[in-house]
C-alpha positions in Angstrom: -11.5 -1.2 -5.7 -11.0 0.0 -9.1 -7.8 1.9 -8.0 -5.2 -1.4 -8.1 -4.0 -2.9 -11.1 -4.1 -6.1 -9.6 -5.6 -8.3 -6.9 -6.3 -6.5 -3.4 -5.3 -8.9 -0.5 -5.8 -7.4 2.2 -8.5 -4.7 3.6 -8.8 -2.9 6.9 -11.1 -0.1 8.0 -9.7 3.0 9.5 -11.2 2.9 13.3 -10.7 6.6 13.8 -12.8 7.6 10.4 -15.3 4.9 9.4 -15.9 5.9 6.0 -11.8 4.8 5.2 -10.7 1.6 4.0 -7.3 1.0 3.2 -5.9 -1.6 0.7 -2.9 -3.9 0.2 -2.2 -5.3 -3.3 -0.8 -7.5 -5.7 0.1 -4.3 -7.6 2.9 -3.2 -5.0 0.8 -0.1 -3.4 -1.6 0.6 -0.4 -4.7 2.7 -1.3 -6.6 4.4 0.9 -10.5 5.1 0.0 -13.5 7.2 1.0 -16.3 4.8 0.8 -18.7 7.2 1.3 -16.9 9.4 -1.8 -16.6 6.5 -3.4 -13.3 7.5 -4.2 -9.6 6.7 -3.9 -7.9 9.1 -2.0 -3.7 8.4 -1.5 -1.7 5.7 -3.5 1.3 4.9 -0.4 4.0 3.3 -2.6 7.4 2.2 -1.5 7.6 -1.8 -1.0 9.3 -3.9 -3.5 6.4 -6.6 -3.2 2.8 -7.7 -3.0 1.0 -5.8 0.2 -0.1 -8.8 1.9 -1.4 -6.6 5.2 -2.7 -3.0 5.7 -3.4 -2.3 9.4 -4.5 0.8 11.0 -3.0 2.4 14.5 -5.6 2.0 17.2 -3.9 4.7 18.8 -3.0 7.3 16.1 -5.4 7.9 13.7 -2.7 9.3 10.8 -0.7 5.8 11.2 -1.1 2.8 8.7 1.8 0.0 8.8 1.6 -2.5 5.8 3.5 -6.0 5.0 4.7 -6.9 2.2 6.5 -10.1 0.5 9.5 -8.0 0.3 10.0 -8.8 4.1 9.4 -5.4 5.0 7.0 -3.6 7.5 6.4 -0.2 6.7 4.6 2.3 9.2 3.1 5.6 7.2 1.9 9.1 8.0 -1.4 9.4 6.1 -2.7 13.1 6.1 -2.5 15.7 3.8 1.4 15.4 3.0 0.7 11.7 1.8 0.6 11.5 -1.8 -3.0 12.2 -3.5 -4.1 8.7 -5.0 -2.6 7.7 -8.6 -2.8 4.6 -11.1 -0.4 1.9 -9.5 2.9 0.5 -11.3 2.2 -1.0 -14.2 3.4 -4.7 -14.1 6.8 -4.0 -16.3 7.8 -1.7 -13.5 7.0 -3.6 -10.5 9.2 -6.4 -12.6 12.0 -4.4 -12.8 11.6 -3.8 -8.8 11.6 -7.3 -8.1 14.6 -8.1 -10.3 16.5 -5.0 -8.7 15.5 -6.5 -5.3 16.7 -10.0 -5.8 20.1 -8.3 -7.2 20.3 -6.6 -3.9 19.8 -9.6 -1.9 22.6 -11.7 -3.7 25.1 -9.0 -3.6 24.4 -9.2 -0.1 24.5 -13.3 0.7 
């Protein structure tokens, strides 16, 4: 999965579209791939840490769940309104997000 800038740690096949594969990565993104066409489709961003888990809904074909070490589980609608695939953030931008998240946690404690 060359669309990720760091290691992939979670994969899930879409039960509604057998050619779609979701991946979660240490680059803070989840990606959706068309494995038949051999191309990335969507880039899902919004976590402030490594995305460890991706899971398609078995009920709603457009729903993808992600779990991350920012202690958040998120529900995403993956359809034509989802951002098209783009390069994942650089390591520098990830470090900046992680620093911001740690500061926010300290302030709320």
